C-alpha positions as CSV (number, residue, x, y, z in Angstrom):
1,M,-7.9,15.8,27.6
2,A,-6.4,16.6,24.2
3,L,-4.5,19.8,25.2
4,D,-3.0,18.1,28.3
5,T,-2.0,15.1,26.1
6,A,-0.2,17.4,23.6
7,V,1.7,19.3,26.3
8,A,2.6,16.0,28.1
9,A,3.9,14.6,24.8
10,A,6.0,17.7,24.2
11,R,7.5,17.6,27.7
12,T,8.4,14.0,27.3
13,C,10.7,14.9,24.4
14,Y,13.0,16.7,26.9
15,S,12.4,14.6,30.0
16,A,15.2,12.7,31.7
17,R,12.8,10.9,34.0
18,G,10.7,9.3,31.2
19,P,7.2,10.0,29.9
20,H,5.1,12.7,31.3
21,L,1.4,11.8,31.7
22,P,-1.5,14.1,30.7
23,D,-2.9,14.1,34.3
24,E,0.4,15.5,35.5
25,V,0.2,18.6,33.3
26,L,-2.0,20.6,35.7
27,G,-0.9,18.8,38.9
28,R,-3.0,18.6,42.0
29,R,-5.6,21.1,42.8
30,G,-4.4,23.9,45.1
31,E,-0.9,24.0,43.6
32,D,-1.2,27.3,41.7
33,L,-3.7,25.7,39.3
34,E,-4.3,28.9,37.4
35,Q,-0.6,29.5,36.9
36,R,-0.1,25.9,35.7
37,R,-3.0,26.3,33.3
38,Q,-1.5,29.5,31.9
39,R,1.9,27.8,31.4
40,R,0.2,24.9,29.8
41,D,-1.7,27.1,27.4
42,A,1.3,29.2,26.6
43,L,3.4,26.0,25.8
44,A,0.5,24.6,23.7
45,R,0.3,27.9,21.7
46,S,4.0,28.0,21.1
47,L,4.0,24.4,19.9
48,Y,1.2,25.2,17.5
49,Q,2.8,28.4,16.2
50,A,6.2,26.8,15.8
51,G,4.7,23.9,13.7
52,H,5.5,21.2,16.2
53,H,2.1,19.7,15.4
54,T,2.8,16.0,15.9
55,T,2.0,16.6,19.6
56,F,-1.6,17.3,18.6
57,Q,-1.9,14.0,16.7
58,H,-2.1,11.8,19.8
59,A,-5.7,12.7,20.7
60,H,-8.4,11.5,18.3
61,F,-12.1,12.3,18.0
62,M,-14.7,9.9,16.6
63,F,-17.8,11.5,15.1
64,V,-21.0,9.9,13.9
65,L,-22.4,12.1,11.1
66,E,-25.8,11.6,9.5
67,G,-27.8,13.5,7.0
68,V,-24.7,15.0,5.3
69,S,-24.4,15.2,1.5
70,R,-22.1,13.0,-0.5
71,Q,-20.8,16.1,-2.3
72,F,-19.7,17.5,1.1
73,V,-18.0,14.2,1.9
74,W,-16.2,14.1,-1.5
75,S,-15.3,17.8,-1.5
76,F,-14.2,18.2,2.1
77,L,-14.1,15.2,4.5
78,H,-12.4,12.7,2.1
79,S,-10.2,15.2,0.1
80,H,-7.2,14.6,2.4
81,P,-5.4,11.5,3.8
82,F,-5.6,12.3,7.5
83,A,-9.0,10.7,8.4
84,N,-10.8,7.4,8.6
85,S,-14.5,6.8,7.6
86,E,-17.0,4.0,7.4
87,Q,-19.9,5.2,5.2
88,V,-23.3,3.9,4.2
89,S,-23.0,2.4,0.8
90,Q,-25.3,3.3,-2.1
91,R,-24.3,0.1,-3.7
92,Y,-26.2,-2.0,-1.1
93,V,-28.7,0.3,0.5
94,T,-31.8,1.6,-1.3
95,V,-31.9,5.4,-1.3
96,A,-35.1,7.1,0.0
97,P,-36.7,9.8,-2.1
98,D,-36.3,12.5,0.5
99,A,-32.8,11.7,1.6
100,V,-31.1,14.8,0.3
101,S,-29.4,17.9,1.8
102,R,-31.4,20.9,0.6
103,P,-29.7,24.3,1.1
104,A,-31.6,27.3,2.4
105,L,-33.7,28.3,-0.7
106,D,-36.4,30.8,-1.5
107,P,-39.8,29.3,-2.6
108,G,-39.0,29.5,-6.3
109,A,-35.6,27.8,-6.0
110,A,-37.0,25.2,-3.5
111,A,-39.6,24.2,-6.0
112,V,-37.0,23.7,-8.7
113,F,-34.8,21.7,-6.3
114,D,-37.6,19.4,-5.1
115,A,-39.0,18.7,-8.5
116,T,-35.5,17.8,-9.9
117,V,-34.8,15.5,-7.0
118,A,-38.1,13.8,-7.5
119,R,-37.4,13.2,-11.2
120,L,-33.9,11.9,-10.5
121,H,-35.2,9.5,-7.9
122,G,-37.9,8.3,-10.3
123,A,-35.2,7.6,-12.9
124,Y,-33.1,5.7,-10.3
125,L,-36.1,3.4,-9.5
126,K,-36.8,2.9,-13.2
127,L,-33.2,2.1,-14.0
128,V,-33.2,-0.6,-11.3
129,E,-36.2,-2.1,-12.9
130,L,-34.7,-1.9,-16.4
131,L,-31.2,-3.2,-15.5
132,L,-32.3,-6.1,-13.3
133,P,-32.9,-8.7,-16.2
134,A,-29.4,-8.1,-17.6
135,V,-27.9,-8.3,-14.1
136,E,-29.7,-11.5,-13.3
137,A,-28.6,-13.0,-16.7
138,E,-24.9,-12.2,-15.8
139,L,-25.2,-13.7,-12.4
140,L,-26.8,-16.9,-13.7
141,A,-23.9,-17.2,-16.1
142,R,-21.6,-17.3,-13.1
143,F,-23.9,-19.1,-10.7
144,P,-26.2,-21.4,-12.7
145,G,-27.4,-23.0,-9.4
146,W,-29.0,-19.8,-8.4
147,R,-32.0,-20.7,-10.6
148,R,-33.0,-22.9,-7.7
149,H,-32.7,-19.9,-5.3
150,P,-34.8,-17.1,-6.8
151,K,-34.8,-15.0,-3.6
152,R,-31.0,-14.9,-3.5
153,L,-30.9,-14.1,-7.2
154,Q,-33.3,-11.3,-6.8
155,R,-31.5,-9.9,-3.7
156,E,-28.0,-9.9,-5.3
157,G,-29.4,-8.8,-8.7
158,G,-31.2,-5.9,-7.0
159,R,-28.0,-4.8,-5.3
160,K,-26.0,-4.8,-8.5
161,A,-28.7,-3.0,-10.4
162,Q,-29.0,-0.2,-7.9
163,E,-25.2,0.1,-7.7
164,V,-25.4,1.2,-11.4
165,A,-28.7,3.0,-11.2
166,R,-27.3,5.3,-8.4
167,A,-25.5,7.1,-11.3
168,V,-28.5,9.4,-11.7
169,L,-29.0,10.3,-8.0
170,P,-28.0,13.8,-7.1
171,L,-24.8,14.7,-5.3
172,A,-26.9,16.2,-2.5
173,T,-28.1,12.7,-1.5
174,H,-27.6,12.0,2.2
175,T,-25.1,9.6,3.7
176,S,-24.2,8.7,7.2
177,L,-20.7,7.7,8.5
178,Y,-18.3,7.2,11.3
179,H,-15.5,9.7,10.9
180,T,-12.4,9.7,13.0
181,V,-9.7,12.5,13.0
182,S,-6.8,13.6,15.1
183,C,-6.9,16.8,17.1
184,L,-4.6,18.3,14.4
185,T,-6.9,17.4,11.6
186,L,-9.8,19.1,13.4
187,F,-7.7,22.2,13.7
188,R,-7.2,22.1,9.9
189,Y,-11.0,21.6,9.4
190,Q,-11.7,24.7,11.5
191,R,-9.1,26.7,9.6
192,L,-10.3,25.8,6.1
193,C,-14.0,25.2,6.6
194,R,-14.9,28.3,4.5
195,Q,-14.7,26.7,1.0
196,L,-16.0,27.6,-2.4
197,E,-17.9,24.4,-2.7
198,V,-20.7,23.2,-0.4
199,P,-19.9,26.3,1.7
200,A,-23.0,26.4,4.0
201,E,-23.0,22.7,4.8
202,T,-19.2,22.6,5.3
203,R,-19.3,25.4,7.8
204,A,-22.3,24.0,9.6
205,V,-20.8,20.5,10.0
206,V,-17.4,21.7,11.0
207,E,-18.9,24.1,13.5
208,A,-20.9,21.2,15.0
209,M,-17.8,19.0,15.2
210,V,-15.8,21.7,16.9
211,G,-18.6,22.6,19.2
212,A,-18.9,18.9,20.3
213,V,-15.2,18.7,20.9
214,L,-15.1,22.0,22.9
215,E,-18.0,20.8,25.0
216,H,-15.9,17.7,25.9
217,D,-12.6,19.6,26.2
218,P,-13.1,23.4,26.4
219,D,-9.4,24.0,27.0
220,L,-8.7,23.4,23.2
221,A,-10.1,26.9,22.5
222,A,-6.8,28.3,23.7
223,V,-5.1,27.2,20.5
224,M,-7.8,27.0,17.9
225,R,-7.6,29.7,15.2
226,E,-10.5,31.3,13.4
227,P,-11.5,30.1,10.0
228,L,-9.6,31.5,7.1
229,P,-12.0,33.8,5.0
230,V,-12.8,32.2,1.6
231,E,-11.5,35.3,-0.1
232,E,-8.0,34.6,1.3
233,T,-7.7,31.1,-0.1
234,P,-5.6,30.8,-3.3
235,E,-8.3,28.9,-5.1
236,Y,-10.7,31.8,-4.7
237,R,-8.3,34.4,-6.0
238,L,-7.0,32.2,-8.9
239,L,-10.5,31.2,-10.0
240,A,-11.6,34.8,-10.2
241,E,-8.5,35.5,-12.3
242,F,-9.0,32.6,-14.7
243,L,-12.8,33.2,-15.1
244,A,-12.0,36.8,-16.1
245,A,-9.8,35.5,-18.8
246,G,-12.6,33.4,-20.1
247,P,-13.0,29.6,-19.5
248,Q,-12.4,27.1,-22.2
249,L,-13.9,24.0,-20.6
250,G,-14.8,22.3,-23.9
251,A,-11.2,22.5,-25.1
252,F,-9.9,21.4,-21.6
253,R,-12.1,18.3,-21.7
254,A,-11.1,17.4,-25.2
255,E,-7.4,17.9,-24.4
256,F,-7.7,15.8,-21.2
257,D,-9.7,13.0,-22.9
258,A,-7.3,12.9,-25.8
259,V,-4.5,12.1,-23.3
260,L,-6.6,9.3,-21.9
261,G,-6.9,7.8,-25.4
262,G,-10.1,5.8,-24.5
263,R,-8.7,4.5,-21.2
264,V,-10.1,5.2,-17.7
265,S,-6.6,5.8,-16.4
266,R,-3.5,6.7,-18.5
267,L,0.0,6.3,-17.2
268,L,1.7,9.7,-17.5
269,D,5.0,9.1,-15.7
270,G,6.5,5.8,-14.5
271,G,9.8,7.2,-13.4
272,G,11.8,5.4,-16.0
273,S,14.1,3.5,-13.6
274,N,11.7,1.9,-11.2
275,V,13.0,-1.6,-11.7
276,A,16.6,-0.5,-10.9
277,T,15.5,1.6,-8.0
278,V,13.5,-1.1,-6.3
279,A,16.3,-3.6,-6.9
280,A,18.9,-1.2,-5.4
281,A,16.7,-0.9,-2.3
282,V,16.3,-4.7,-2.0
283,R,20.1,-5.2,-2.2
284,A,20.6,-2.5,0.4
285,V,18.3,-4.4,2.8
286,F,20.5,-7.5,2.6
287,G,23.9,-6.0,1.9
288,L,24.3,-7.6,-1.5
289,L,26.2,-6.6,-4.6
290,R,24.6,-6.3,-8.0
291,A,26.6,-9.3,-9.1
292,Q,25.0,-11.3,-6.4
293,L,21.4,-10.3,-7.1
294,A,20.3,-9.0,-10.5
295,D,17.6,-6.3,-10.8
296,E,14.7,-8.5,-12.0
297,E,15.4,-11.2,-9.4
298,A,15.5,-8.5,-6.7
299,V,12.2,-7.1,-7.8
300,R,10.7,-10.6,-7.9
301,L,11.7,-11.2,-4.3
302,A,9.8,-8.1,-3.2
303,L,6.7,-8.6,-5.4
304,D,6.2,-12.3,-6.0
305,P,3.9,-13.6,-3.3
306,A,5.6,-17.0,-3.5
307,A,8.8,-15.3,-2.3
308,N,7.4,-12.4,-0.2
309,T,4.7,-14.4,1.5
310,L,3.6,-11.4,3.6
311,L,1.8,-10.2,0.5
312,G,-0.7,-13.0,1.0
313,D,-1.5,-12.1,4.6
314,D,-4.9,-10.8,5.5
315,L,-3.4,-7.6,6.9
316,N,-1.5,-5.2,4.8
317,L,1.9,-5.8,6.4
318,T,4.2,-4.4,3.7
319,T,4.5,-1.0,5.3
320,M,6.1,-2.7,8.4
321,S,8.3,-5.1,6.4
322,K,11.8,-4.1,5.4
323,L,11.4,-5.9,2.1
324,G,8.0,-4.3,1.5
325,R,9.3,-0.8,2.1
326,C,11.6,-1.2,-0.9
327,L,8.5,-0.7,-3.0
328,H,8.1,2.9,-1.7
329,H,10.8,4.1,-4.1
330,A,9.0,3.3,-7.4
331,R,6.4,5.9,-8.3
332,Y,3.7,6.3,-11.0
333,T,1.4,9.2,-12.1
334,F,-1.9,8.7,-13.9
335,A,-4.4,10.9,-15.6
336,K,-7.9,9.6,-14.7
337,K,-11.5,10.1,-15.5
338,L,-14.1,8.6,-13.2
339,S,-17.7,9.3,-12.3
340,H,-18.2,11.2,-9.0
341,A,-19.6,8.0,-7.5
342,A,-16.6,6.0,-8.4
343,D,-14.1,8.7,-7.4
344,S,-15.8,8.9,-4.0
345,Q,-14.6,5.4,-3.5
346,D,-11.2,5.9,-5.3
347,Q,-10.3,8.8,-2.9
348,R,-10.7,6.5,0.1
349,H,-7.3,5.1,-0.9
350,R,-5.6,7.8,1.0
351,M,-2.1,6.8,0.2
352,T,-2.6,7.2,-3.6
353,P,-3.2,11.0,-3.5
354,A,-4.8,13.0,-6.3
355,A,-5.2,16.6,-7.4
356,R,-9.0,16.7,-7.8
357,P,-10.9,19.5,-9.5
358,L,-12.6,22.5,-8.1
359,L,-16.0,21.7,-9.5
360,T,-17.1,25.3,-9.7
361,A,-14.2,25.8,-12.1
362,V,-14.7,22.7,-14.4
363,V,-18.5,22.3,-14.4
364,D,-20.6,24.4,-16.7
365,D,-24.2,24.3,-17.9
366,Q,-23.7,21.4,-20.3
367,P,-23.9,17.7,-19.2
368,D,-20.6,16.0,-18.8
369,V,-20.9,12.4,-17.4
370,V,-19.5,8.9,-17.4
371,V,-22.1,6.4,-18.7
372,P,-22.0,3.2,-16.6
373,R,-20.8,0.2,-18.5
374,L,-23.9,-1.8,-17.8
375,I,-26.2,0.9,-19.2
376,R,-24.1,1.0,-22.3
377,H,-24.3,-2.8,-22.5
378,V,-28.1,-2.8,-22.1
379,D,-28.6,0.3,-24.3
380,G,-32.2,0.9,-25.4
381,E,-34.7,2.3,-22.8
382,A,-32.1,2.2,-20.0
383,L,-29.8,4.5,-21.9
384,A,-32.7,6.8,-22.7
385,V,-33.8,7.0,-19.1
386,F,-30.2,7.7,-18.0
387,E,-29.7,10.5,-20.6
388,R,-33.0,12.1,-19.8
389,A,-32.2,12.1,-16.1
390,V,-28.8,13.7,-16.8
391,E,-30.4,16.5,-18.8
392,Q,-33.0,17.0,-16.0
393,A,-30.2,17.3,-13.4
394,W,-28.4,20.0,-15.4
395,E,-31.6,21.8,-16.1
396,G,-32.4,21.8,-12.4
397,A,-29.0,23.2,-11.6
398,R,-29.4,25.9,-14.2
399,G,-32.8,26.7,-12.7
400,L,-31.3,27.2,-9.3
401,V,-28.7,29.6,-10.7
402,R,-31.4,31.5,-12.5
403,N,-33.1,31.8,-9.1
404,G,-30.0,33.4,-7.6
405,V,-28.5,30.3,-6.0
406,P,-24.6,30.4,-6.0
407,P,-23.2,27.8,-8.5
408,G,-21.4,26.0,-5.6
409,E,-24.8,25.3,-4.0
410,A,-26.4,24.3,-7.2
411,L,-23.8,21.5,-7.7
412,G,-25.9,19.3,-5.4
413,L,-28.4,18.6,-8.1
414,L,-25.9,17.2,-10.5
415,P,-25.8,13.4,-10.7
416,N,-23.4,10.8,-9.4
417,A,-22.4,10.2,-13.0
418,L,-20.7,13.6,-13.2
419,A,-17.3,13.2,-14.8
420,I,-14.3,13.9,-12.6
421,R,-10.9,14.4,-14.4
422,F,-7.9,14.4,-12.2
423,V,-4.2,13.4,-11.8
424,E,-3.2,10.8,-9.3
425,S,0.1,9.5,-8.1
426,A,1.2,6.5,-6.0
427,D,4.3,4.7,-4.9
428,L,4.5,1.1,-5.8
429,L,3.9,-0.2,-2.2
430,N,0.5,1.6,-1.9
431,L,-0.4,1.1,-5.6
432,H,0.1,-2.7,-5.2
433,H,-2.2,-2.7,-2.2
434,K,-4.8,-0.7,-4.1
435,H,-4.7,-3.0,-7.1
436,R,-4.9,-6.0,-4.8
437,M,-8.2,-4.6,-3.5
438,R,-9.6,-3.1,-6.7
439,L,-8.8,-5.7,-9.3
440,C,-11.2,-8.0,-7.4
441,Y,-14.4,-8.6,-9.5
442,N,-16.5,-7.4,-6.6
443,S,-14.9,-4.0,-6.7
444,Q,-16.8,-1.1,-8.2
445,E,-16.6,-1.6,-12.0
446,E,-15.1,1.8,-12.9
447,I,-12.3,1.6,-10.3
448,W,-11.7,-2.0,-11.4
449,Q,-11.3,-0.8,-15.0
450,A,-9.0,2.0,-13.9
451,S,-6.8,-0.4,-11.9
452,L,-6.7,-2.8,-14.8
453,D,-5.6,0.0,-17.2
454,E,-2.9,0.9,-14.8
455,A,-1.6,-2.6,-14.2
456,Q,-1.5,-3.3,-18.0
457,Q,0.4,-0.1,-18.8
458,I,2.9,-0.7,-16.1
459,A,3.5,-4.2,-17.4
460,E,4.0,-2.8,-20.9
461,R,6.8,-0.5,-19.6
462,E,8.2,-2.5,-16.7
463,E,7.2,-6.2,-17.1
464,A,9.3,-7.1,-14.1
465,I,7.0,-5.0,-11.9
466,G,3.6,-5.1,-13.7
467,R,3.4,-8.9,-13.8
468,W,2.9,-8.8,-10.0
469,L,0.0,-6.3,-9.9
470,L,-2.7,-8.9,-9.3
471,P,-6.2,-9.3,-7.7
472,P,-6.5,-10.6,-4.2
473,C,-7.3,-14.2,-5.2
474,A,-4.3,-14.4,-7.5
475,V,-2.0,-13.0,-4.8
476,R,-3.3,-15.6,-2.3
477,H,-3.0,-18.4,-4.9
478,R,0.6,-17.5,-5.6
479,A,1.3,-17.3,-1.8
480,G,-0.4,-20.6,-1.2
481,V,-3.1,-19.1,1.1
482,K,-6.5,-20.9,1.0
483,P,-9.2,-20.2,0.2
484,F,-7.9,-18.3,-2.8
485,C,-10.9,-16.0,-2.7
486,P,-11.0,-14.0,0.5
487,E,-14.6,-12.9,0.0
488,G,-16.3,-16.0,1.4
489,E,-20.0,-16.0,0.4
490,R,-19.4,-12.9,-1.7
491,F,-17.2,-14.9,-4.2
492,C,-17.8,-13.3,-7.6
493,G,-18.2,-16.7,-9.3
494,V,-15.2,-16.3,-11.6
495,P,-11.9,-18.1,-10.8
496,V,-9.9,-15.0,-11.6
497,W,-6.7,-16.4,-10.2
498,R,-6.6,-18.7,-13.3
499,L,-6.9,-15.8,-15.8
500,R,-4.3,-13.5,-17.3
501,P,-5.1,-9.8,-16.9
502,D,-5.5,-9.5,-20.6
503,D,-8.4,-12.0,-20.3
504,F,-10.2,-10.1,-17.5
505,R,-13.8,-9.2,-18.6
506,R,-16.7,-7.6,-16.7
507,V,-20.1,-6.2,-17.3
508,I,-21.3,-6.0,-13.7
């Protein structure tokens, strides 16, 4: 049981005889069991209150969640680094028209909600139809032989088309996922489940999670604290203060976008001495003088897959390698703008944390979206369908507010294309791993573009580092690992390992 495990772990810290085991905490029945339980609970509470929380991280709970909204997942479940999820992908699974989380609404608001969802789903299907010819043309340019395999062309083309068309689906769209957290993270969920955004759904899901855990291990109730009232959260108090001063969202967006300068991701701070810092760490690992190992050569030894062959391994081994950990000491900060759909994937990189917006603070009654590259490329009717759907989404949200629905609940009708502006930081070790994953041509296009922006800007400032921020096939090629592409049948069709980053081009 989780509480017994936490107490046994704590007692082990001060034990001369070796580890204590969870089944020893209460001892055998008949040996003052109630007194032992009281001592256990008192120790658990004292650990909790003193902040000795690592003892509560040994027990984990795995949940299967279904029928939850993607807005809830983005806003709550994935807004922190202490969880693991495997989620149904809108990129590869066609979305059903009724797969949405509808809050409790009166008849007037319910009619607005249902009509808007129907319109957005219709636009989604129409966009798949309109985008499919352009997608198939791009695929045939990469795989001319697919002309002889029309079923495969149609299947792969349909997936790529619906990946882009999902931009108009509402944030309330359902998803299902496996979600695993430690006992400590569940405590935090319970404490902060009363949020400004998606409040009803967040409370309902967290209450269900806690209820399932207490059914399995009722003793945990001894240390669980009641949820913090939303009025006591700093975001609630500050938002009220800033709204009273009068929001200037148009000016904020213009100022933020000017910093981006047309990029998806703009490097704000690169530390200024990252090359020297990484080099110093490498020399410290091997006990070398600067005269023995120059800065750029030290950085190459850590980042060149031909020298640090662990970079080409299928597992991400750098966090366990002394040479790899030298990369922790270089840091970068970026201003970024992604669609809600793309950011929902970006935030899964838990070791590149970001300060994401409070949507109730930064969203108003005017559309603010990221137009997918393929829709801009096709233009014509596809762009018109997209723009009409975006306007219908905002009109639906405005209609809910007019019917008395709180703005936080009305957000669910806004589309996946909703623009998310945020600031993100990463150390080089975790940024390298992220770029290795996201510079792949199979990666979601917006995150791919953001990663390319980042790699190019780092190379401009610190060529000794930036030259090694590469896609997976290029890393494996340099490390001598075959096949160069790790995707197997999912090979993108472009030998990217032969290209320079400045020559990378993608439409799909």
